[in-house]
C-alpha positions as CSV (number, residue, x, y, z in Angstrom):
1,X,-12.3,-29.6,20.4
2,X,-10.7,-28.0,22.9
3,X,-10.7,-24.2,22.7
4,X,-7.3,-22.5,22.6
5,X,-5.3,-22.0,25.6
6,X,-3.4,-18.7,26.3
7,X,-0.4,-18.6,28.2
8,X,0.9,-15.9,30.2
9,X,4.4,-16.2,31.7
10,X,5.1,-14.1,33.8
11,X,9.4,-13.5,34.4
12,X,11.3,-10.8,37.1
13,X,14.6,-9.7,36.6
14,X,16.7,-6.9,38.9
15,X,19.7,-4.5,37.9
16,X,20.9,-1.8,38.2
17,X,21.1,-1.1,34.4
18,X,17.7,-0.1,32.8
19,X,19.4,-0.5,29.2
20,X,20.5,-3.8,29.6
21,X,17.3,-4.5,31.2
22,X,15.7,-3.2,27.9
23,X,17.5,-5.8,25.7
24,X,16.3,-8.6,27.1
25,X,12.5,-8.0,26.2
26,X,13.9,-9.3,22.5
27,X,15.1,-12.9,24.3
28,X,13.6,-15.5,22.3
29,X,11.1,-18.0,24.6
30,X,11.9,-21.5,24.9
31,X,8.2,-23.3,26.6
32,X,7.5,-27.1,26.7
33,X,3.9,-28.3,26.6
34,X,2.2,-31.8,26.7
35,X,0.1,-32.1,23.5
36,X,-3.9,-33.3,23.7
37,X,-3.0,-36.6,21.3
38,X,0.2,-37.9,21.5
39,X,2.2,-37.6,17.2
40,X,3.3,-41.4,16.6
41,X,6.5,-41.3,14.4
42,X,6.6,-43.6,11.3
43,X,9.1,-46.3,11.6
44,X,11.1,-48.2,8.5
45,X,13.1,-51.1,7.9
46,X,15.4,-49.3,5.0
47,X,16.3,-45.3,4.0
48,X,14.9,-46.0,0.9
49,X,11.6,-46.7,2.6
50,X,11.7,-43.4,4.7
51,X,11.9,-41.1,2.3
52,X,9.7,-42.5,-0.5
53,X,6.8,-42.9,2.6
54,X,6.6,-46.9,2.1
55,X,5.9,-49.3,4.2
56,X,6.1,-49.1,8.2
57,X,7.9,-51.5,10.4
58,X,6.7,-53.2,13.9
59,X,10.7,-54.3,13.9
60,X,10.6,-58.4,15.3
61,X,12.4,-60.1,18.0
62,X,15.9,-59.7,18.1
63,X,18.7,-62.9,19.4
64,X,21.2,-61.5,22.1
65,X,24.0,-59.3,20.3
66,X,22.3,-59.1,16.8
67,X,21.2,-55.8,15.9
68,X,18.6,-53.9,13.8
69,X,18.6,-50.5,11.6
70,X,15.6,-48.7,11.7
71,X,14.9,-45.7,10.1
72,X,11.9,-42.9,11.5
73,X,10.7,-40.5,8.3
74,X,8.7,-38.2,8.8
75,X,4.9,-37.1,10.0
76,X,2.4,-36.4,7.4
77,X,1.0,-33.0,7.7
78,X,-2.6,-33.6,8.4
79,X,-1.3,-36.0,12.0
80,X,1.1,-32.8,13.0
81,X,-0.3,-30.6,15.3
82,X,-2.4,-27.6,14.1
83,X,-0.2,-25.3,15.9
84,X,3.3,-26.6,14.4
85,X,5.1,-24.1,12.2
86,X,9.2,-23.8,11.6
87,X,10.8,-23.6,14.9
88,X,8.8,-25.9,17.1
89,X,10.0,-29.4,18.2
90,X,8.5,-32.2,18.8
91,X,10.3,-34.1,21.7
92,X,9.4,-37.5,22.6
93,X,10.7,-40.6,23.4
94,X,11.2,-44.3,21.0
95,X,10.3,-47.2,22.5
96,X,12.3,-50.5,22.4
97,X,10.7,-54.1,23.5
98,X,7.3,-54.3,26.1
99,X,7.4,-54.8,29.7
100,X,7.0,-58.2,30.1
101,X,4.6,-58.4,33.1
102,X,2.2,-55.1,31.8
103,X,2.1,-55.8,28.0
104,X,3.2,-52.3,27.1
105,X,5.9,-50.3,26.0
106,X,9.0,-50.3,27.7
107,X,10.3,-47.6,30.0
108,X,12.7,-45.3,29.5
109,X,13.9,-44.9,25.4
110,X,15.8,-43.0,23.9
111,X,14.8,-39.3,24.3
112,X,14.0,-38.2,19.8
113,X,12.7,-34.4,18.4
114,X,11.4,-33.8,15.2
115,X,11.4,-30.5,13.5
116,X,8.3,-28.9,11.9
117,X,9.1,-28.6,8.4
118,X,7.2,-24.5,7.1
119,X,4.6,-24.5,5.2
120,X,4.4,-25.1,2.1
121,X,4.3,-21.8,-0.5
122,X,1.4,-22.0,-3.3
123,X,2.8,-22.3,-6.3
124,X,2.8,-19.4,-8.1
125,X,2.4,-20.6,-11.7
126,X,-0.3,-22.6,-11.3
127,X,-2.6,-19.6,-9.0
128,X,-2.3,-17.7,-12.7
129,X,-3.1,-20.5,-14.2
130,X,-5.7,-21.3,-12.3
131,X,-7.1,-17.7,-12.5
132,X,-6.8,-17.8,-16.0
133,X,-8.9,-20.8,-16.2
134,X,-11.5,-19.4,-14.1
135,X,-12.7,-16.8,-16.8
136,X,-15.6,-17.7,-18.1
137,X,-15.6,-17.6,-21.8
138,X,-18.8,-15.1,-22.2
139,X,-16.4,-12.7,-20.3
140,X,-14.0,-13.3,-22.9
141,X,-16.2,-13.1,-25.6
142,X,-17.4,-10.0,-23.5
143,X,-14.2,-8.4,-23.4
144,X,-13.8,-9.0,-27.5
145,X,-17.3,-7.4,-28.5
146,X,-16.2,-4.5,-26.7
147,X,-12.5,-4.5,-28.3
148,X,-14.3,-5.1,-32.0
149,X,-16.6,-2.1,-31.0
150,X,-14.1,0.5,-30.1
151,X,-12.3,0.3,-32.7
152,X,-15.7,0.3,-35.2
153,X,-15.7,3.2,-33.7
154,X,-12.3,4.5,-34.0
155,X,-12.4,3.8,-38.0
156,X,-15.6,5.6,-38.4
157,X,-14.6,8.6,-36.5
158,X,-11.5,8.5,-39.5
159,X,-13.9,8.0,-42.0
160,X,-15.5,11.2,-41.4
161,X,-11.9,13.0,-41.4
162,X,-10.5,14.3,-44.7
163,X,-7.1,13.5,-43.9
164,X,-5.5,14.9,-47.2
165,X,-7.0,17.9,-46.2
166,X,-5.7,18.2,-42.5
167,X,-2.4,17.2,-43.8
168,X,-2.4,20.1,-46.5
169,X,-3.6,22.5,-43.4
170,X,-1.1,21.5,-41.3
171,X,1.5,21.7,-43.7
172,X,0.7,25.0,-44.7
173,X,0.1,26.7,-41.3
174,X,3.7,26.4,-40.3
175,X,4.2,29.1,-43.1
176,X,0.5,31.4,-42.3
177,X,0.6,34.6,-41.6
178,X,-3.3,34.9,-42.7
179,X,-5.3,36.2,-38.8
180,X,-8.4,36.9,-40.1
181,X,-11.0,35.5,-37.9
182,X,-12.2,33.6,-40.8
183,X,-8.7,31.8,-40.5
184,X,-9.0,31.1,-36.6
185,X,-12.8,29.8,-37.3
186,X,-10.5,27.0,-39.6
187,X,-7.5,26.5,-37.3
188,X,-9.8,26.0,-35.0
189,X,-11.8,23.2,-36.7
190,X,-8.8,21.5,-38.4
191,X,-7.4,21.1,-35.2
192,X,-10.5,20.1,-33.2
193,X,-10.0,17.3,-36.4
194,X,-6.1,16.5,-35.5
195,X,-7.3,16.1,-31.7
196,X,-10.2,13.4,-33.0
197,X,-8.1,11.5,-35.3
198,X,-5.1,11.4,-32.8
199,X,-7.6,10.2,-30.4
200,X,-9.2,7.6,-32.6
201,X,-6.4,6.4,-34.1
202,X,-4.9,5.7,-30.1
203,X,-8.1,3.6,-29.0
204,X,-8.0,1.5,-31.9
205,X,-4.5,0.9,-31.6
206,X,-4.5,-0.3,-28.1
207,X,-7.7,-2.0,-28.8
208,X,-5.6,-4.3,-31.3
209,X,-3.1,-5.0,-29.3
210,X,-6.1,-5.8,-26.4
211,X,-7.6,-8.4,-29.1
212,X,-3.5,-9.9,-30.0
213,X,-2.4,-10.2,-26.3
214,X,-5.7,-12.6,-25.7
215,X,-5.6,-14.3,-28.9
216,X,-1.9,-15.1,-27.4
217,X,-2.6,-16.4,-24.3
218,X,-5.3,-18.7,-26.3
219,X,-2.8,-20.4,-27.9
220,X,-0.3,-20.3,-25.3
221,X,-2.4,-21.9,-22.9
222,X,-4.5,-24.2,-25.6
223,X,-0.3,-25.5,-26.9
224,X,0.4,-25.9,-23.5
225,X,-3.0,-28.0,-22.9
226,X,-2.5,-30.2,-25.7
227,X,1.2,-31.4,-24.5
228,X,-0.3,-32.2,-21.1
229,X,-2.9,-34.4,-22.9
230,X,0.2,-36.4,-25.2
231,X,0.5,-39.8,-23.9
């Protein structure tokens, strides 16, 4: 492969108004260059063949006064120049017939211009689906075990707390005027149990929601796979 070639264009424009010259910095540049390898545009005998990339045609001899319709199809992506992108044009000639003296393409020809297509966008939904497929069963099992351990630990915390006693304290606290050290110690203990109970229930709820979400995603994937495999 040839090395990448950098082009340097120098333009000298003089004007007494500097602001006007500054505006010229954003003007688009039109540059024509000769390709290292010619790009062959496929020719078809019908519009249907051109649209569906069917069988190409080499034409054929014509009698004087006869007519033939030909259709130019898109150039395959792998045949386009590496730097082809939307906004660029491929310019060339459509030659008809061969020279009787040399047997090569007849001189002259009809000028044609082919617009380069935009780059193909990646299907985001397919990428997301591939990401899900890439996650190994071991990873899924590890996450499920982790969530299950969280639920089990939360249940142990909940079981260690007397919820009835805590509820009675919370209800009684609103009407209690006892400010003794013993009452303060009980209050601190109950507040710690209350905080631990709330945290344990919150962690358990989050873990259960994660497990439910994983089961839902797996069921959706299995359902989609089943539909794809139907004859």
